[in-house]
C-alpha positions in Angstrom: 121.5 108.0 76.6 125.3 108.8 76.0 124.4 111.7 73.6 122.2 113.2 76.4 125.0 113.1 78.9 127.5 114.7 76.5 125.0 117.5 75.8 124.6 118.0 79.6 128.4 118.1 80.2 128.7 120.5 77.3 126.2 122.9 78.9 127.8 122.6 82.4 131.2 123.5 80.9 129.6 126.6 79.4 128.1 127.6 82.8 131.6 127.2 84.4 133.2 129.5 81.8 130.9 132.5 82.8 132.1 135.1 85.3 131.0 134.8 88.8 129.0 137.9 88.5 126.5 136.4 86.0 126.7 132.8 87.3 123.3 132.8 89.0 121.6 134.2 85.9 123.2 131.8 83.5 122.7 128.9 85.9 118.9 129.5 85.8 119.0 129.8 82.0 120.9 126.6 81.6 118.6 124.8 84.0 115.8 125.7 81.8 117.7 124.5 78.7 118.5 121.2 80.4 114.9 120.5 81.4 113.8 121.3 77.8 116.4 119.0 76.4 115.4 116.3 78.7 111.8 116.6 77.7 112.9 116.5 74.0 115.0 113.4 74.4 112.3 111.5 76.2 109.9 112.3 73.5 112.4 111.3 70.9 113.1 108.1 72.5 109.4 107.3 72.9 108.6 107.7 69.2 108.5 104.6 67.1 109.5 106.2 63.7 110.7 109.7 62.6 108.1 109.8 59.9 105.3 110.6 62.6 106.3 114.2 62.6 103.2 115.9 61.1 103.1 119.6 60.9 99.3 119.9 61.3 99.1 118.5 64.9 100.3 120.9 67.7 102.2 118.2 69.7 104.1 117.1 66.5 104.9 120.7 65.7 106.4 121.1 69.2 108.6 118.0 68.7 109.8 119.3 65.4 110.6 122.7 66.9 112.5 121.0 69.7 114.5 118.8 67.2 115.4 122.1 65.4 116.3 123.6 68.6 118.9 120.9 69.3 120.4 121.4 65.8 120.9 125.1 66.7 123.0 124.5 69.9 125.7 127.2 70.4 129.3 126.0 69.5 132.2 126.4 72.0 133.8 129.0 69.7 130.9 131.5 70.2 130.7 133.8 73.2 128.8 131.8 76.0 126.5 134.4 77.3 125.4 135.7 73.8 125.0 132.1 72.5 122.9 131.2 75.4 120.7 134.2 75.1 120.2 133.6 71.3 119.4 130.0 72.0 116.7 130.9 74.5 115.3 133.5 72.2 115.2 130.8 69.4 113.4 128.5 71.7 110.7 131.1 72.5 110.1 131.6 68.9 109.7 127.9 68.2 107.4 127.4 71.2 105.2 130.3 70.1 104.9 128.6 66.8 104.0 125.4 68.4 101.3 126.6 70.7 98.8 128.2 68.2 95.6 126.0 68.6 93.3 128.7 69.6 93.9 130.9 66.7 92.1 128.6 64.2 88.8 128.7 66.2 89.0 132.4 66.9 89.7 133.4 63.3 86.9 131.0 62.1 84.5 132.6 64.4 85.4 136.1 63.2 85.0 135.0 59.6 81.6 133.4 60.1 80.1 136.2 61.9 81.3 138.8 59.3 80.1 136.7 56.5 76.6 136.1 58.0 76.1 139.8 58.9 77.3 140.9 55.4 74.9 138.3 53.8 71.9 139.6 55.8 72.6 143.3 54.9 73.3 142.5 51.2 70.3 140.4 50.9 68.1 142.8 52.7 69.2 145.8 50.6 68.1 143.9 47.5 64.3 144.2 48.4 62.4 147.5 48.3 60.0 146.2 51.0 62.8 146.1 53.6 64.0 149.1 55.6 67.6 148.5 54.5 69.2 150.7 51.8 72.3 150.7 49.9 73.7 153.3 52.3 73.5 150.9 55.3 75.2 148.1 53.2 78.0 150.7 52.1 78.6 151.8 55.7 79.3 148.2 56.8 81.6 147.7 53.8 83.4 150.9 54.6 84.1 149.8 58.2 85.3 146.4 57.0 87.5 148.0 54.3 89.1 150.4 56.9 89.8 147.6 59.4 91.4 145.3 56.7 93.6 148.3 55.5 94.8 148.9 59.2 95.5 145.3 59.7 97.5 145.0 56.4 99.5 148.0 57.3 100.3 146.8 60.7 101.4 143.4 59.4 103.6 145.0 56.8 105.2 147.6 59.1 105.7 145.4 62.3 105.0 141.7 62.1 106.8 141.1 58.8 109.9 143.0 59.8 110.4 141.1 63.0 113.3 138.7 63.1 112.2 135.1 62.4 108.6 136.2 61.6 108.6 134.5 58.2 111.0 131.6 58.1 109.5 129.7 55.3 107.9 130.7 51.9 105.4 128.6 50.1 106.5 128.7 46.5 103.1 127.1 45.4 101.1 130.0 46.7 100.7 133.3 44.6 102.2 132.3 41.3 103.3 135.1 39.0 100.4 134.6 36.7 97.8 134.8 39.5 99.3 138.0 40.8 99.3 139.5 37.3 95.7 138.7 37.1 95.1 140.2 40.4 96.8 143.5 39.2 94.8 143.5 36.0 91.5 143.1 37.7 92.5 145.5 40.4 93.3 148.3 37.8 90.1 147.7 36.1 88.1 147.7 39.4 89.9 151.0 40.2 88.7 152.5 37.0 85.1 151.3 38.1 85.5 153.2 41.3 86.6 156.4 39.5 83.5 156.1 37.3 81.4 155.6 40.4 82.8 158.7 42.1 82.2 160.7 39.0 78.5 159.6 38.9 77.8 160.0 42.6 79.4 163.4 42.9 76.5 164.5 40.6 73.8 163.4 43.2 75.6 164.9 46.3 73.1 167.8 46.6 70.1 165.3 47.0 71.6 162.0 48.0 73.9 160.6 50.7 77.6 161.4 50.8 78.3 157.8 51.8 77.8 156.7 48.1 80.9 158.9 47.2 82.9 157.8 50.2 82.5 154.1 49.7 84.3 154.1 46.2 87.0 156.4 47.6 87.6 153.9 50.4 87.5 150.9 48.1 90.0 152.5 45.8 92.6 152.8 48.7 91.6 149.3 49.7 92.4 148.0 46.2 95.9 149.7 46.2 96.8 148.5 49.7 95.6 144.9 49.3 97.2 144.4 45.8 100.4 145.5 47.1 100.0 143.4 50.2 99.2 140.1 48.3 101.9 140.8 45.7 104.6 141.0 48.4 103.3 138.6 51.1 101.2 136.0 49.3 103.9 133.2 50.0 104.5 134.0 53.6 104.4 131.3 56.2 104.1 133.4 59.4 105.7 131.9 62.5 105.3 134.9 64.9 102.0 136.4 66.4 100.1 133.5 64.7 96.8 134.2 66.3 96.7 137.9 65.4 97.8 137.1 61.8 95.1 134.4 61.4 92.4 136.8 62.6 93.7 139.5 60.2 93.7 137.0 57.3 90.1 135.9 58.0 89.1 139.6 58.3 90.7 140.0 54.8 89.0 137.0 53.5 85.5 137.7 54.8 85.8 141.4 53.7 86.5 140.4 50.1 83.6 138.0 50.1 81.2 140.5 51.4 82.4 142.9 48.7 81.9 140.1 46.2 78.3 139.5 47.5 77.5 143.1 47.3 78.9 143.4 43.7 77.2 140.3 42.5 73.8 141.3 44.0 74.1 144.8 42.5 75.2 143.5 39.0 72.6 140.7 39.0 69.7 143.2 39.8 70.9 145.4 37.1 70.9 142.7 34.5 67.5 141.3 35.7 64.6 142.6 33.8 61.3 142.8 35.7 58.5 141.7 33.3 54.9 143.0 33.3 53.5 140.2 35.2 51.1 140.1 38.2 53.6 139.9 41.0 53.2 141.4 44.5 55.1 144.6 45.0 56.5 143.2 48.3 58.1 140.3 46.5 59.5 142.3 43.6 63.4 142.7 43.6 64.6 146.3 43.6 66.6 147.0 40.5 69.9 148.7 41.3 69.7 152.5 40.6 71.8 155.4 41.8 69.9 158.6 42.2 66.1 158.7 42.7 63.9 159.8 39.9 63.3 163.0 41.8 67.1 163.5 42.3 68.5 164.9 39.1 72.2 164.6 38.4 74.0 168.0 38.4 76.1 167.1 35.3 75.4 165.5 31.9 77.8 162.7 32.1 76.1 160.8 34.9 74.3 158.2 32.4 77.5 157.7 30.6 79.6 156.9 33.6 76.7 154.8 35.1 76.6 152.5 32.0 80.4 152.4 32.0 81.0 151.2 35.5 78.4 148.3 35.1 80.4 146.9 32.3 83.4 146.8 34.8 81.5 144.9 37.5 82.7 141.5 36.3 86.4 142.4 36.8 85.7 143.6 40.3 83.9 140.5 41.0 86.8 138.4 40.0 89.3 140.6 41.8 87.5 139.9 45.1 87.5 136.2 44.5 91.2 136.1 43.6 92.1 138.1 46.6 89.9 135.7 48.8 91.7 132.6 47.5 95.1 134.2 48.1 94.1 135.3 51.6 92.8 131.8 52.4 96.0 130.2 51.3 98.0 132.7 53.5 95.8 131.7 56.5 96.4 128.0 55.8 100.2 128.6 55.7 100.3 130.3 59.1 102.8 128.4 61.3 103.4 125.9 58.5 106.9 124.3 58.0 107.6 124.1 54.2 110.3 122.3 52.5 112.5 124.9 50.4 113.1 122.4 47.7 109.6 121.3 47.1 108.8 123.5 44.2 110.4 123.5 40.7 110.3 126.5 38.4 108.5 125.8 35.1 109.2 127.7 31.9 106.2 128.9 29.8 106.6 128.4 26.1 104.4 127.6 23.1 106.8 125.7 21.1 105.2 122.9 19.1 101.7 123.9 20.4 99.8 125.2 17.5 96.3 123.5 16.9 94.9 124.1 20.3 95.6 127.8 20.5 94.4 128.4 16.9 91.2 126.6 17.3 90.6 128.3 20.6 91.1 131.7 19.1 88.8 131.0 16.2 86.2 129.7 18.7 86.7 132.7 20.9 86.2 135.2 18.0 83.1 133.4 16.6 81.5 133.3 20.1 82.4 137.1 20.5 80.6 138.0 17.3 77.5 135.9 18.1 77.4 137.4 21.6 77.4 140.9 20.2 74.6 140.1 17.8 72.8 138.6 20.6 73.0 141.6 22.8 71.9 143.8 19.9 68.9 141.8 18.8 67.6 140.6 22.1 66.7 144.1 23.2 64.5 144.7 20.1 60.6 144.5 20.3 60.5 142.3 17.3 59.7 138.7 18.5 61.2 137.1 15.2 64.6 138.9 15.9 64.6 137.9 19.5 63.9 134.4 18.6 66.7 134.4 16.0 69.1 135.8 18.6 68.3 133.0 20.9 68.7 130.5 18.1 72.2 131.7 17.2 73.1 131.8 20.9 72.0 128.2 21.6 73.8 127.0 18.5 77.0 128.7 19.2 77.0 127.5 22.8 76.1 123.9 21.6 79.1 124.1 19.3 81.5 125.3 22.0 80.4 122.9 24.6 80.5 119.9 22.3 84.0 120.6 21.2 85.1 121.2 24.7 83.6 117.8 25.7 85.4 115.9 22.8 88.8 117.5 23.7 88.4 116.9 27.4 87.5 113.3 26.7 90.6 112.9 24.5 92.7 114.3 27.4 91.2 111.9 29.9 92.2 109.0 27.6 95.8 110.4 27.4 95.8 110.4 31.2 95.0 106.7 31.2 97.9 106.1 28.9 100.2 108.4 31.0 102.3 106.7 33.8 103.2 109.8 35.8 102.6 109.4 39.6 100.4 111.4 41.6 101.7 114.1 43.8 101.5 113.3 47.5 102.9 116.4 49.2 100.6 118.7 51.1 99.7 121.7 49.1 97.0 124.1 50.3 96.9 126.0 47.1 96.2 122.7 45.2 93.5 121.7 47.7 91.9 125.1 47.3 91.9 124.9 43.6 90.1 121.5 43.7 87.5 122.6 46.2 86.7 125.9 44.4 86.4 124.1 41.0 83.9 121.5 42.4 82.1 124.1 44.6 81.7 126.7 41.8 80.5 124.1 39.2 77.6 123.4 41.6 75.9 126.8 40.6 75.9 125.9 36.9 74.7 122.3 37.8 71.8 123.7 39.6 70.6 126.0 36.9 71.1 123.3 34.3 69.1 120.6 36.0 66.2 123.0 36.9 66.2 123.9 33.2 66.2 120.2 32.2 63.2 119.5 34.5 61.2 122.5 33.2 61.8 121.8 29.6 61.0 118.1 29.8 57.9 118.6 32.1 56.4 121.1 29.7 57.2 119.0 26.6 60.0 119.7 24.1 57.9 121.9 21.8 59.6 124.0 19.1 63.2 124.3 18.0 64.2 126.7 20.8 63.2 124.3 23.5 65.0 121.4 21.8 68.1 123.5 21.4 67.9 124.7 25.0 67.6 121.1 26.3 70.6 119.9 24.1 72.8 122.7 25.3 71.9 122.0 28.9 72.5 118.3 28.7 75.8 118.9 26.9 76.8 121.5 29.5 76.3 119.0 32.3 78.5 116.5 30.5 81.2 119.1 29.8 81.4 120.2 33.3 81.9 116.6 34.6 84.6 115.9 32.0 86.4 119.2 32.6 86.4 118.8 36.4 88.0 115.3 36.1 90.4 116.6 33.5 91.6 119.5 35.5 91.8 117.7 39.0 93.7 114.8 37.5 96.1 117.1 35.9 96.7 119.2 39.1 97.5 115.9 41.1 99.9 114.5 38.4 103.7 114.8 38.8 105.1 117.5 36.5 106.9 116.1 33.4 110.0 118.1 34.1 110.2 116.6 37.6 110.1 113.1 36.0 112.8 114.0 33.6 115.1 115.4 36.4 114.5 112.3 38.4 115.5 110.1 35.5 118.7 112.2 35.0 119.7 111.9 38.8 118.9 108.2 38.9 121.4 107.4 36.0 124.0 110.0 37.3 126.2 107.3 39.0 126.6 105.6 35.6 128.5 108.6 34.3 130.8 109.2 37.2 133.7 107.2 35.6 133.3 109.0 32.3 133.7 112.8 32.7 132.8 113.6 29.2 129.5 111.8 29.5 128.8 113.4 32.8 129.4 116.8 31.2 127.0 115.9 28.4 124.4 114.9 30.9 124.7 118.2 32.8 124.5 120.1 29.6 121.3 118.3 28.7 119.8 119.1 32.2 120.7 122.7 32.0 119.3 123.0 28.5 116.2 121.2 29.7 115.6 123.7 32.4 116.4 126.9 30.3 115.0 126.0 26.9 111.8 124.5 25.7 112.4 120.8 25.3 111.0 118.8 22.4 107.6 117.6 23.5 106.5 113.8 23.4 103.1 113.1 21.8 101.4 112.8 25.1 102.7 116.1 26.5 101.9 117.8 23.1 98.3 116.5 23.1 97.8 117.6 26.8 99.1 121.1 26.1 96.9 121.5 23.0 93.9 120.5 25.0 94.7 122.9 27.7 95.3 125.8 25.4 91.9 125.1 23.6 89.9 124.7 26.8 91.5 127.8 28.3 90.3 130.1 25.4 86.9 128.4 25.3 86.4 129.0 29.0 87.2 132.7 28.5 84.4 133.1 26.0 82.0 131.2 28.2 82.9 133.6 31.0 82.5 136.8 28.8 78.9 135.8 27.6 77.1 135.6 31.0 79.5 138.1 32.8 78.6 140.9 30.4 75.0 140.4 30.1 73.9 137.3 28.3 70.9 136.0 30.2 69.1 133.4 28.1 67.4 132.1 31.2 65.3 135.2 31.4 65.0 135.8 27.6 63.5 132.3 27.0 60.2 132.2 28.8 59.9 128.4 29.6 61.5 128.4 33.0 59.8 131.5 34.1 56.4 130.1 33.2 57.2 126.8 34.9 58.8 128.0 38.1 57.2 131.5 38.2 59.3 134.6 38.1 60.2 135.0 41.7 61.5 131.5 42.3 63.3 131.4 38.8 65.1 134.7 39.5 66.3 133.5 42.9 67.7 130.3 41.3 69.5 132.1 38.5 70.8 135.0 40.5 72.2 132.5 43.1 73.7 129.8 40.7 74.9 132.1 37.8 77.6 134.1 39.9 79.2 130.7 40.8 78.9 129.5 37.3 80.7 132.6 36.0 83.4 132.2 38.6 83.7 128.5 37.6 84.8 129.6 34.2 87.5 132.1 35.3 88.8 129.6 37.9 88.9 127.0 35.2 91.0 129.3 33.1 93.5 129.7 36.0 93.6 125.9 36.7 94.0 124.9 33.0 97.0 127.3 32.9 98.5 125.5 35.9 97.9 122.2 34.1 99.4 123.5 30.9 102.6 124.5 32.7 103.1 121.0 34.5 102.2 119.0 31.4 
């Protein structure tokens, strides 16, 4: 208890040094400070180990804040009154950071309500028998977009600029390559909005003006949100935490509702309604802009309409990227982050050749077959349609088989690797793993429904056999790739292991300056240049590069219109059109996102390997 008495005597000395005019005010302040320090010391003495400080629990956060407060006590050389006031202000900041439990619940309630309301309106507007139109859906989206824009501007102009509002930065969140992807998809989404505006202007004389207002508001939203996430994606906000959490869940839910609307619109556009005996009340309403009785006032309407449909996949991915970054920001609100927990990684392709070359060749082959598939599948000739399906199935079997073999090789290398698993808390890595597993469920659903339908009807004909083979291999490939990526994300980076080895042997070179200089030179060259790779590192990087390009072509095919699930009639005949359409239109968007998210995760694994 001697340190406690010393602190009390120190504070009493400060009180005595103040003029008699302010002694009552300063005495009250110092009484509050002394009471706070007594509570701090009691809590510190009652704790068993210092390792019990966990940032996720409110009481532990308060203890950590109080320990940090003691470290920031004013020194005798500072002016007494100003030091005490600065100390009290710092104490208030730390206490506001500590007491934030209600913000999680409130922000979660806001997010759930917006998502359910958006899902109801988006789903209702997809059917022509429901009195909900695209205009009602767009009005809701305009309101959400405007509210989100207002919150982001308030955060940037007021909260972020306050003193001690952002004390920490999460270096794992919002890496440069993710931000670059967000900007790229944002620019293409902006182009899609421009095409939409040009299309809807032609229908203003006979259609709602809301259809023009929505892409205008969305274009502004794209600009503001891209800037916001580029600047603030790494923030760990410590002030106004409840307001910040609610704003971030508003941003998250808005992006998810926009994603649901875009997915529904694009899926209905790609879904062909066959001439079968289906009740009109259950038919899906195919997305169209401008009734048949409403004729466009300019001749470029059809061109713009076809153009912006091809840009929908980029808008879909932009919304998901923004949702992921907003979620990480939400998890980082009030979080205490170690500044030295992240290590910069240099990207280089030195000594990595086979994987990129094989990936590029596979990408080009897949792109060519996809183009032929899109051309032949629209023809009325059944032989050409069957040939298009045959080429598409064979190409996908080759891609998935090569991916499975390379991923299995990578899993074997992991078993031979002795790198430790990363144990530090990282919301970005946890989100990556959750999205990877969750998004793969969409493809699993479609695959197992296909397997049941093909096996139950009998594997008759070469197309059914190829379809079954592709589906089984796809399930295997998804399992192997999930394991490979998750294991890679949780392994300690190679450059960290190298640095640890250098620091461990540092004491052996202290008596030899020339050897110490050589060690420092080796360390600096390791951090600035591409080091020579060991065989395990090279194999892992080759595999990551190959899988990255293969996942890109598997994203392009379904994202831009390849729908063998509807062009091959086995599943439709087995499940009937209405049920099979619901299965595909729910599962396929998640499968498409899985491929793009796998590309991002594989790039991360490539960097740390």
